[in-house]
N, C-alpha and C positions, 0 to 999 in steps of 0.2 A: 183709641189711644188717650194718656189723662193730660185732658187741658183742649184740646181739638177739638170744637165744633163740627167736625167731617175728619173723615178716615186720612190719616196724614199724604196718602199716596194717590187719594181715590181725584184731585184733582175737582170736587167739588162748585159750584155756584152759588154760593150763597149772598143774601143779601144782607154786609155789613154798615152800620152805624157810620157815615162819615163820610163812606168809601160807595155804598151801593151795591150792584151785582159787582160780586169779586170771586176771582177764581180762590179758592185755597187749596193749599198743598206746600208739602213741604218739598222748599227749593224753587217754588215759583215767583220767589223776588229775587232772588240769590243763586240761580238768573236763568232759570228753564222760559220765567215766562219774556225776558229780551232774548236769548236766542231764536225757541221758534219764532219769536214777530220776526228775528229780521230774517229767518226763509222765507216766511209769509209776504216779506216788504218785497224779495228776491222772484217771488214766485208775480207777485203783483207786476212789478216791472217787466220781465219775460211775456207778459201776458199783453204786454200794452205798447212794447215798443223796443222793449228791451232793457238790458243790465246795462249801462254805462259806463260802467269803469271796471277795472281787473279786480278779483280781490283774491287775493291769497289768507287760510286760514292756518292759525294757532292754534289751537286746541291741547290742553292739560288738567291732570285731573288733581292737580296739589294746590293747588291753589292755598288750601285753607293749612296746609303742612307747612309753608313760605313758598313752596316750587322751587326745592332742591337742587333739581335736575334741567331746571326750563332753560337759565343761563348756559349750558357746559350744547345741549340742544342746537340753542338758537345758532352760538356761535361755531357748530358743529355745519350748520346748515347754513349760515349765513347767503351767501350765495340763490338757495334755491327761495329764501325768503325776503330778498331785496326788494322793494319798492317806495314807492313814491313817500308815503307817509304811513304811520299806523292809527288804528281805529276801537274805539275801545265802546261799546253799545251795552246800556243801562239803565233800566227803570230810574230817571232821575228827577221827575216831574212833581209837581206839588197837586193836590187831591182835587184843584178847578183846573190844572191845565194852563194856570196862566204865567208857571216859571219853570225852567227845570235847569238842572245844576252843567255847569260848562267846568268839566276839570284838564289843570292842565298843569299840575303836580300831584305829587304825594311825597307825605314823611315814612321815612323807611321804620323797619321795626326793628332792636334788639330784642332776643326774651333771654330771662335769666334766671336760672337757678342759683339763688345764695343760702346757702348751709354751713350748719355749725354742727361738730362732732364730736366727740369726749377723743380725748387722744392727750399725746405727751404735754400738750398744753394745759389740759387740766379735764375735769368732768368723771362723768363718771360711766363705766365701761355698760353701763344697764339702767334701766331706770332707780333712783335712790331715792331714801323718805327723806323729806326735803330739812328733817333735822340737820341734817349733815350740811344745810346752807352754808353755817356759820364758816366752813373751811372748806369746801369744796366747790368748784365750779361749776355753775350752769349754762351750757349751752344754749339754751332760752336769751336767757340776758347777754349770752354773745352775741346773738342774731339782733335782738333790740338793737343794739349799743351799734352797730354794721350798717343796719336801716338807719340811723339815728345818725352817723355819718355820713349817709349820702344825702337826704335829703331833712331840712331844718324843721322846723313846729307850722310854718309855716306853708307847708309845702316847698318852700324855695330846694334848689339843686343847693346842693353843697360839692359838689367836684368842680373845680374850677375849667378846667378842660371841657365842660360839657356846656359851657355859657360864655365865656371871655373869647374876646376877636372870631364871632360868628360874624359872616356876613351879612344874615338878617337880608330884607325885601330890600330889594334897588326897586327904579322907580318908576316903570313896567307892572310891579312888584304891586305897589301902591296906588296903582290907578284902577288894577285891578280888585284889591281890598275897599278901595271905595265905590264901587259898581256892586260889588256882594252886598257893603254897609246900608246900601240904598233898598235893597231889600230883605235885611235880614232886621229881626224883632226877637232880643233878648228874654222878654217875658213869653213869648210865642215857645220858646226854644226851650227856654225851663221848664212849661207847661207839658213840651212834648217829651221831653225828657224825666219826669217825673223829679226833680230838683228843686230845693225853696231856695236858691240862692247861687249862687256865683263866688267863686275864693275873692275875687278882686271886683272892684268895679270902677271905669274910665268909659271915654269915649269911645261909639259902637269901632272903631278905625282902628283905634290902640287893642282893643279886646280882641276883634278877628285877629290882627297880626300876632298878639301874642299866640290863641290858639291853635295859627297855621305855621306860623315861625320861632315858635319854642319850644326847646325839646324839654319833653318831660319824661317822670321815670315814676311809675306805676306799680304798687303792687297787688297783682293779681289775686294771691292766693299764700297764706300764712300756715303752718300745721306747727306742733310740738306740743308733745306730753301729753296731760288727759283734759278732756276739754267735758265729760259730763255731766249731770245734773248736780251730783252729790261730791264733796270736798271728798276729794285725795290725794295728798301731801306729796310730792311726788319732786325731782329734780329730771328732766328730763335726759335723754344721752343722745339727743338732737334733735336741730330743726332745721326750719329751710322757710323758706318762702319763695313764690315764681313771682320775677319781675318782666317787666315789658320796659322800654326805653322808645322811647320817639323819637328817633334820628329827622334832623334838618340837614340841610344843605351849611358844610360845612366840618360834617360830626361822621366818620368815619368809625364804624363797628369795634373796629380791632383796636383803632383806638381807643374807642372807651371804654372800652374793657381793662385795657392796661391802666388808664386813667384810674376806675373802679378801685382795680388789688392795689393800685399805690394808696391810696385814696385810704382805704383799710388796714395797708402796711404801715401808713403814717401815723395810724392810732391804736397801734402794740395790736388789731387787729385779724392779723393777718395766719391767724388760722382758722379765719373765714374765709370759705368754698369761693368761689363764684366759677359756675360754669354755665356754656353758654348753650343754649336747647333751641333759640331761634334765629335766626337774620334775615335782613330786607333792605338792601340799601334803598336810598332816597330817588324820585325820580324828577324830572324838571322837562318840560318841553316850549318849548319857546311863546310865550305869550301871542303873536301873530304870525297864521301861518292861513296858507290852505285849508288845511283839513278843520283849524278854529274857524276861520272864518263860512264853511261849508258849516258848519254850528250854530252858527250863531244864525246864517240867512237860510235854515231850516226852523230854526226855534221860530225867529220874527217871520217869515209866513205861515205858519200856523197859527199865528198870534200868541206865540208864548216870550217872555223874555228871560236872556241868558242868564245863570245866576254863577256867574267865573271864580275859579277859585285856582290862584294862583300856584299852590299846595293847599293839596288836602290834608285832612287831620289823620285820617287814616291810610293805611298802604295797600297798595298792589304792584303786579311784576312787571309795572309802567318802562321800568327803568331797564328792562331790553330793548326797548323799542331808539331811549336816548341815547344812553351807554355804550349798547352791544353794535346798536345798526345806527347807528347817527342818523336820523330821520326824524324829522316831525311828529306829534302827535298829537292825538285829544282825547278826551274820553265822554260821554255823556247822554242823552237819548229822554225824549217825549214817555209821559205813562208814569202815574202812579203807583207804590207797591209798598209793603209793611211789612215789618215782624221775622225780617231775616232770623233766621237758624233758630226761630220759636214757634211756639204753638199759635195756628193759625195766621202759618204766611200765607200770604194775600198779595196778590196782584187785581185792581179791580177790571174790568169787562172794558168801557169805554179807555181805561188808559194806555192796556194792551192795543186798542185799536189805534189808537192816537200815537202809540211807537211803531208800529207797523206805519202809519202813513210817513212820523220823521223820519225811517228809517229811507223807504223812496226819495224824498225830501231832498235829505243829508246828500245822497249817493247821485242826486241829479245835481247840486247845485258845486258839489266838490267836483262833476263831469266838464259843468260849464266853467268853473274857474282855470280848468287844465286845457278848455279848448282855445 
């Protein structure tokens, strides 16, 4: 398989630079490694005194598609799933095992296809020689102008409803951001992500606040006309772009879509179509709860420092815990992994072992708190 050092589904152990002996295979980081380690932890507890808490499982296979059916299933089975807290385990540690993330919220996601196609407003029915550009409109330019009406040259959002009046972080959130800032190295972050610089610089707390509590609008892909090596002068008959909008507290997906359409209409770009392709609400857990405390105590008992995120910049279906079930929740876990969704996806052997012990410690800590 291209770019894989071992067959993607063989789950071979390879010695990787910076990670040591590691299991390499598709899905080991996201999320076969943590799932299998969780069951190993249960086996260890059963062999040494028993699992100290009751556990209900919610397992679904559509998370990468936006979990479209999960909310309805959880609502239908609300009584069966009722519990004291929700928890999600993942390999959230660093290579040395000295730090691990504690997730207490996450942004939502709104996927959009923004497209311009020839029609009554103008443009050719099919690709047309560009000598006609003097008097025939171009869907490609319509799309470019539409994107420029949404995001400015500094990538600032130009749709007021996406930026004005948002609640932003509260005092508890800022306390967690300060704790997070103490462990965050901006230069290390750039190196890990292969980027030369940030779009702006500020104090670490302000940068992290922007990452976590500022909505974003990203162009995931864009296509129109001819993009080959030779010159081919045409007016395309269509153009489209895939956008993803990261939603924060105060933003509802339907309201955002309406605001974007109004913005385009106000710029005489109503002929540019906006279609929803994906939708994921944001989620927010209490910063202090028995489940969050159990994570902290289990980390500390194994010599790891919690790295708290009051609102992670990515999304996951944790909203079913707080929005539907009305329960506190937290996500985290020791152990190091990397390369999710790509070639040579891996989890270190030491990290998997640490995750097993960490899960057991978490369950014991949670049971102790409820005793």
